[in-house]
C-alpha positions as CSV (number, residue, x, y, z in Angstrom):
1,L,-0.1,-0.2,-0.2
2,L,1.6,3.0,-1.7
3,P,0.4,6.5,0.2
4,D,-1.0,8.8,-1.3
5,N,1.5,11.9,-1.8
6,P,3.7,10.5,-3.8
7,S,6.7,13.3,-1.4
8,Q,6.1,10.9,1.1
9,V,8.0,8.0,0.1
10,G,11.5,7.9,0.5
11,S,13.6,4.9,-0.2
12,V,17.4,2.4,1.4
13,S,19.7,1.0,-0.7
14,M,21.2,-1.0,1.9
15,T,24.4,-4.2,0.0
16,V,24.8,-7.4,1.4
17,K,28.3,-8.6,1.2
18,V,28.4,-12.5,0.8
19,L,31.4,-14.8,1.6
20,D,32.0,-17.7,0.7
21,V,34.5,-20.2,-1.1
22,N,32.8,-22.8,-2.5
23,D,32.7,-22.5,-6.2
24,N,28.5,-21.1,-5.8
25,A,28.1,-18.1,-3.9
26,P,25.1,-18.8,-1.1
27,E,22.9,-16.2,-2.5
28,F,19.2,-15.5,-1.7
29,A,16.9,-18.0,-1.6
30,R,14.2,-15.0,-3.5
31,F,14.1,-11.9,-4.6
32,Y,13.4,-9.3,-1.7
33,E,11.8,-5.1,-1.2
34,A,10.9,-4.8,2.1
35,F,8.0,-1.7,2.1
36,V,8.0,0.3,6.7
37,C,5.3,2.6,6.5
38,E,5.0,6.0,8.7
39,N,3.3,4.3,11.8
40,A,6.0,0.9,12.0
41,K,6.9,0.6,15.6
42,A,10.6,0.6,17.2
43,G,11.8,-2.4,16.8
44,Q,8.4,-4.0,14.7
45,L,10.0,-6.9,12.0
46,I,10.3,-5.4,9.1
47,Q,11.1,-8.7,6.5
48,T,12.7,-12.7,7.1
49,V,15.3,-13.6,4.5
50,S,16.3,-16.6,3.1
51,A,19.4,-18.1,2.1
52,I,20.4,-21.2,0.2
53,D,23.5,-22.7,-1.0
54,R,23.7,-25.0,-4.0
55,D,27.3,-26.9,-2.9
56,D,25.7,-27.6,0.3
57,P,23.0,-29.8,1.1
58,Q,20.1,-27.9,2.3
59,E,20.2,-30.1,6.2
60,G,23.5,-28.6,7.0
61,Q,23.2,-24.9,5.9
62,H,23.2,-22.5,8.2
63,F,24.2,-18.5,7.5
64,Y,24.6,-16.2,9.8
65,Y,23.8,-12.8,9.0
66,S,25.1,-9.6,10.3
67,L,25.3,-6.1,9.5
68,A,28.4,-4.6,8.2
69,P,31.0,-2.8,11.0
70,E,30.5,0.6,9.1
71,A,26.5,0.2,9.7
72,A,26.3,-1.5,12.8
73,D,26.8,1.9,14.8
74,N,23.3,3.2,12.5
75,P,20.2,2.6,14.8
76,N,17.6,2.9,11.7
77,F,18.6,-0.1,11.7
78,T,19.1,-3.9,13.7
79,L,19.3,-7.0,12.5
80,R,18.7,-10.2,13.9
81,D,20.2,-13.7,13.9
82,N,17.0,-16.0,14.3
83,Q,19.4,-18.5,14.4
84,G,18.2,-20.8,10.4
85,N,18.7,-19.7,7.5
């Protein structure tokens, strides 16, 4: 649902760095695009992402997610690793 006034729409880009030593790098399980409404509460879940690695059997995969050091001090973004893929 987009606002009626386009001047109230903003966007931010996010870069994900994938570190891997295999033939196929991990990748997101699908394309993700998140939207945040102006009345979102602090701490509210905005997006859950999942990754896959075609080099490993799916049941043995575990990925660790973290913010890049330069983004870790930004109070507008928080990332929580739910210990899943």
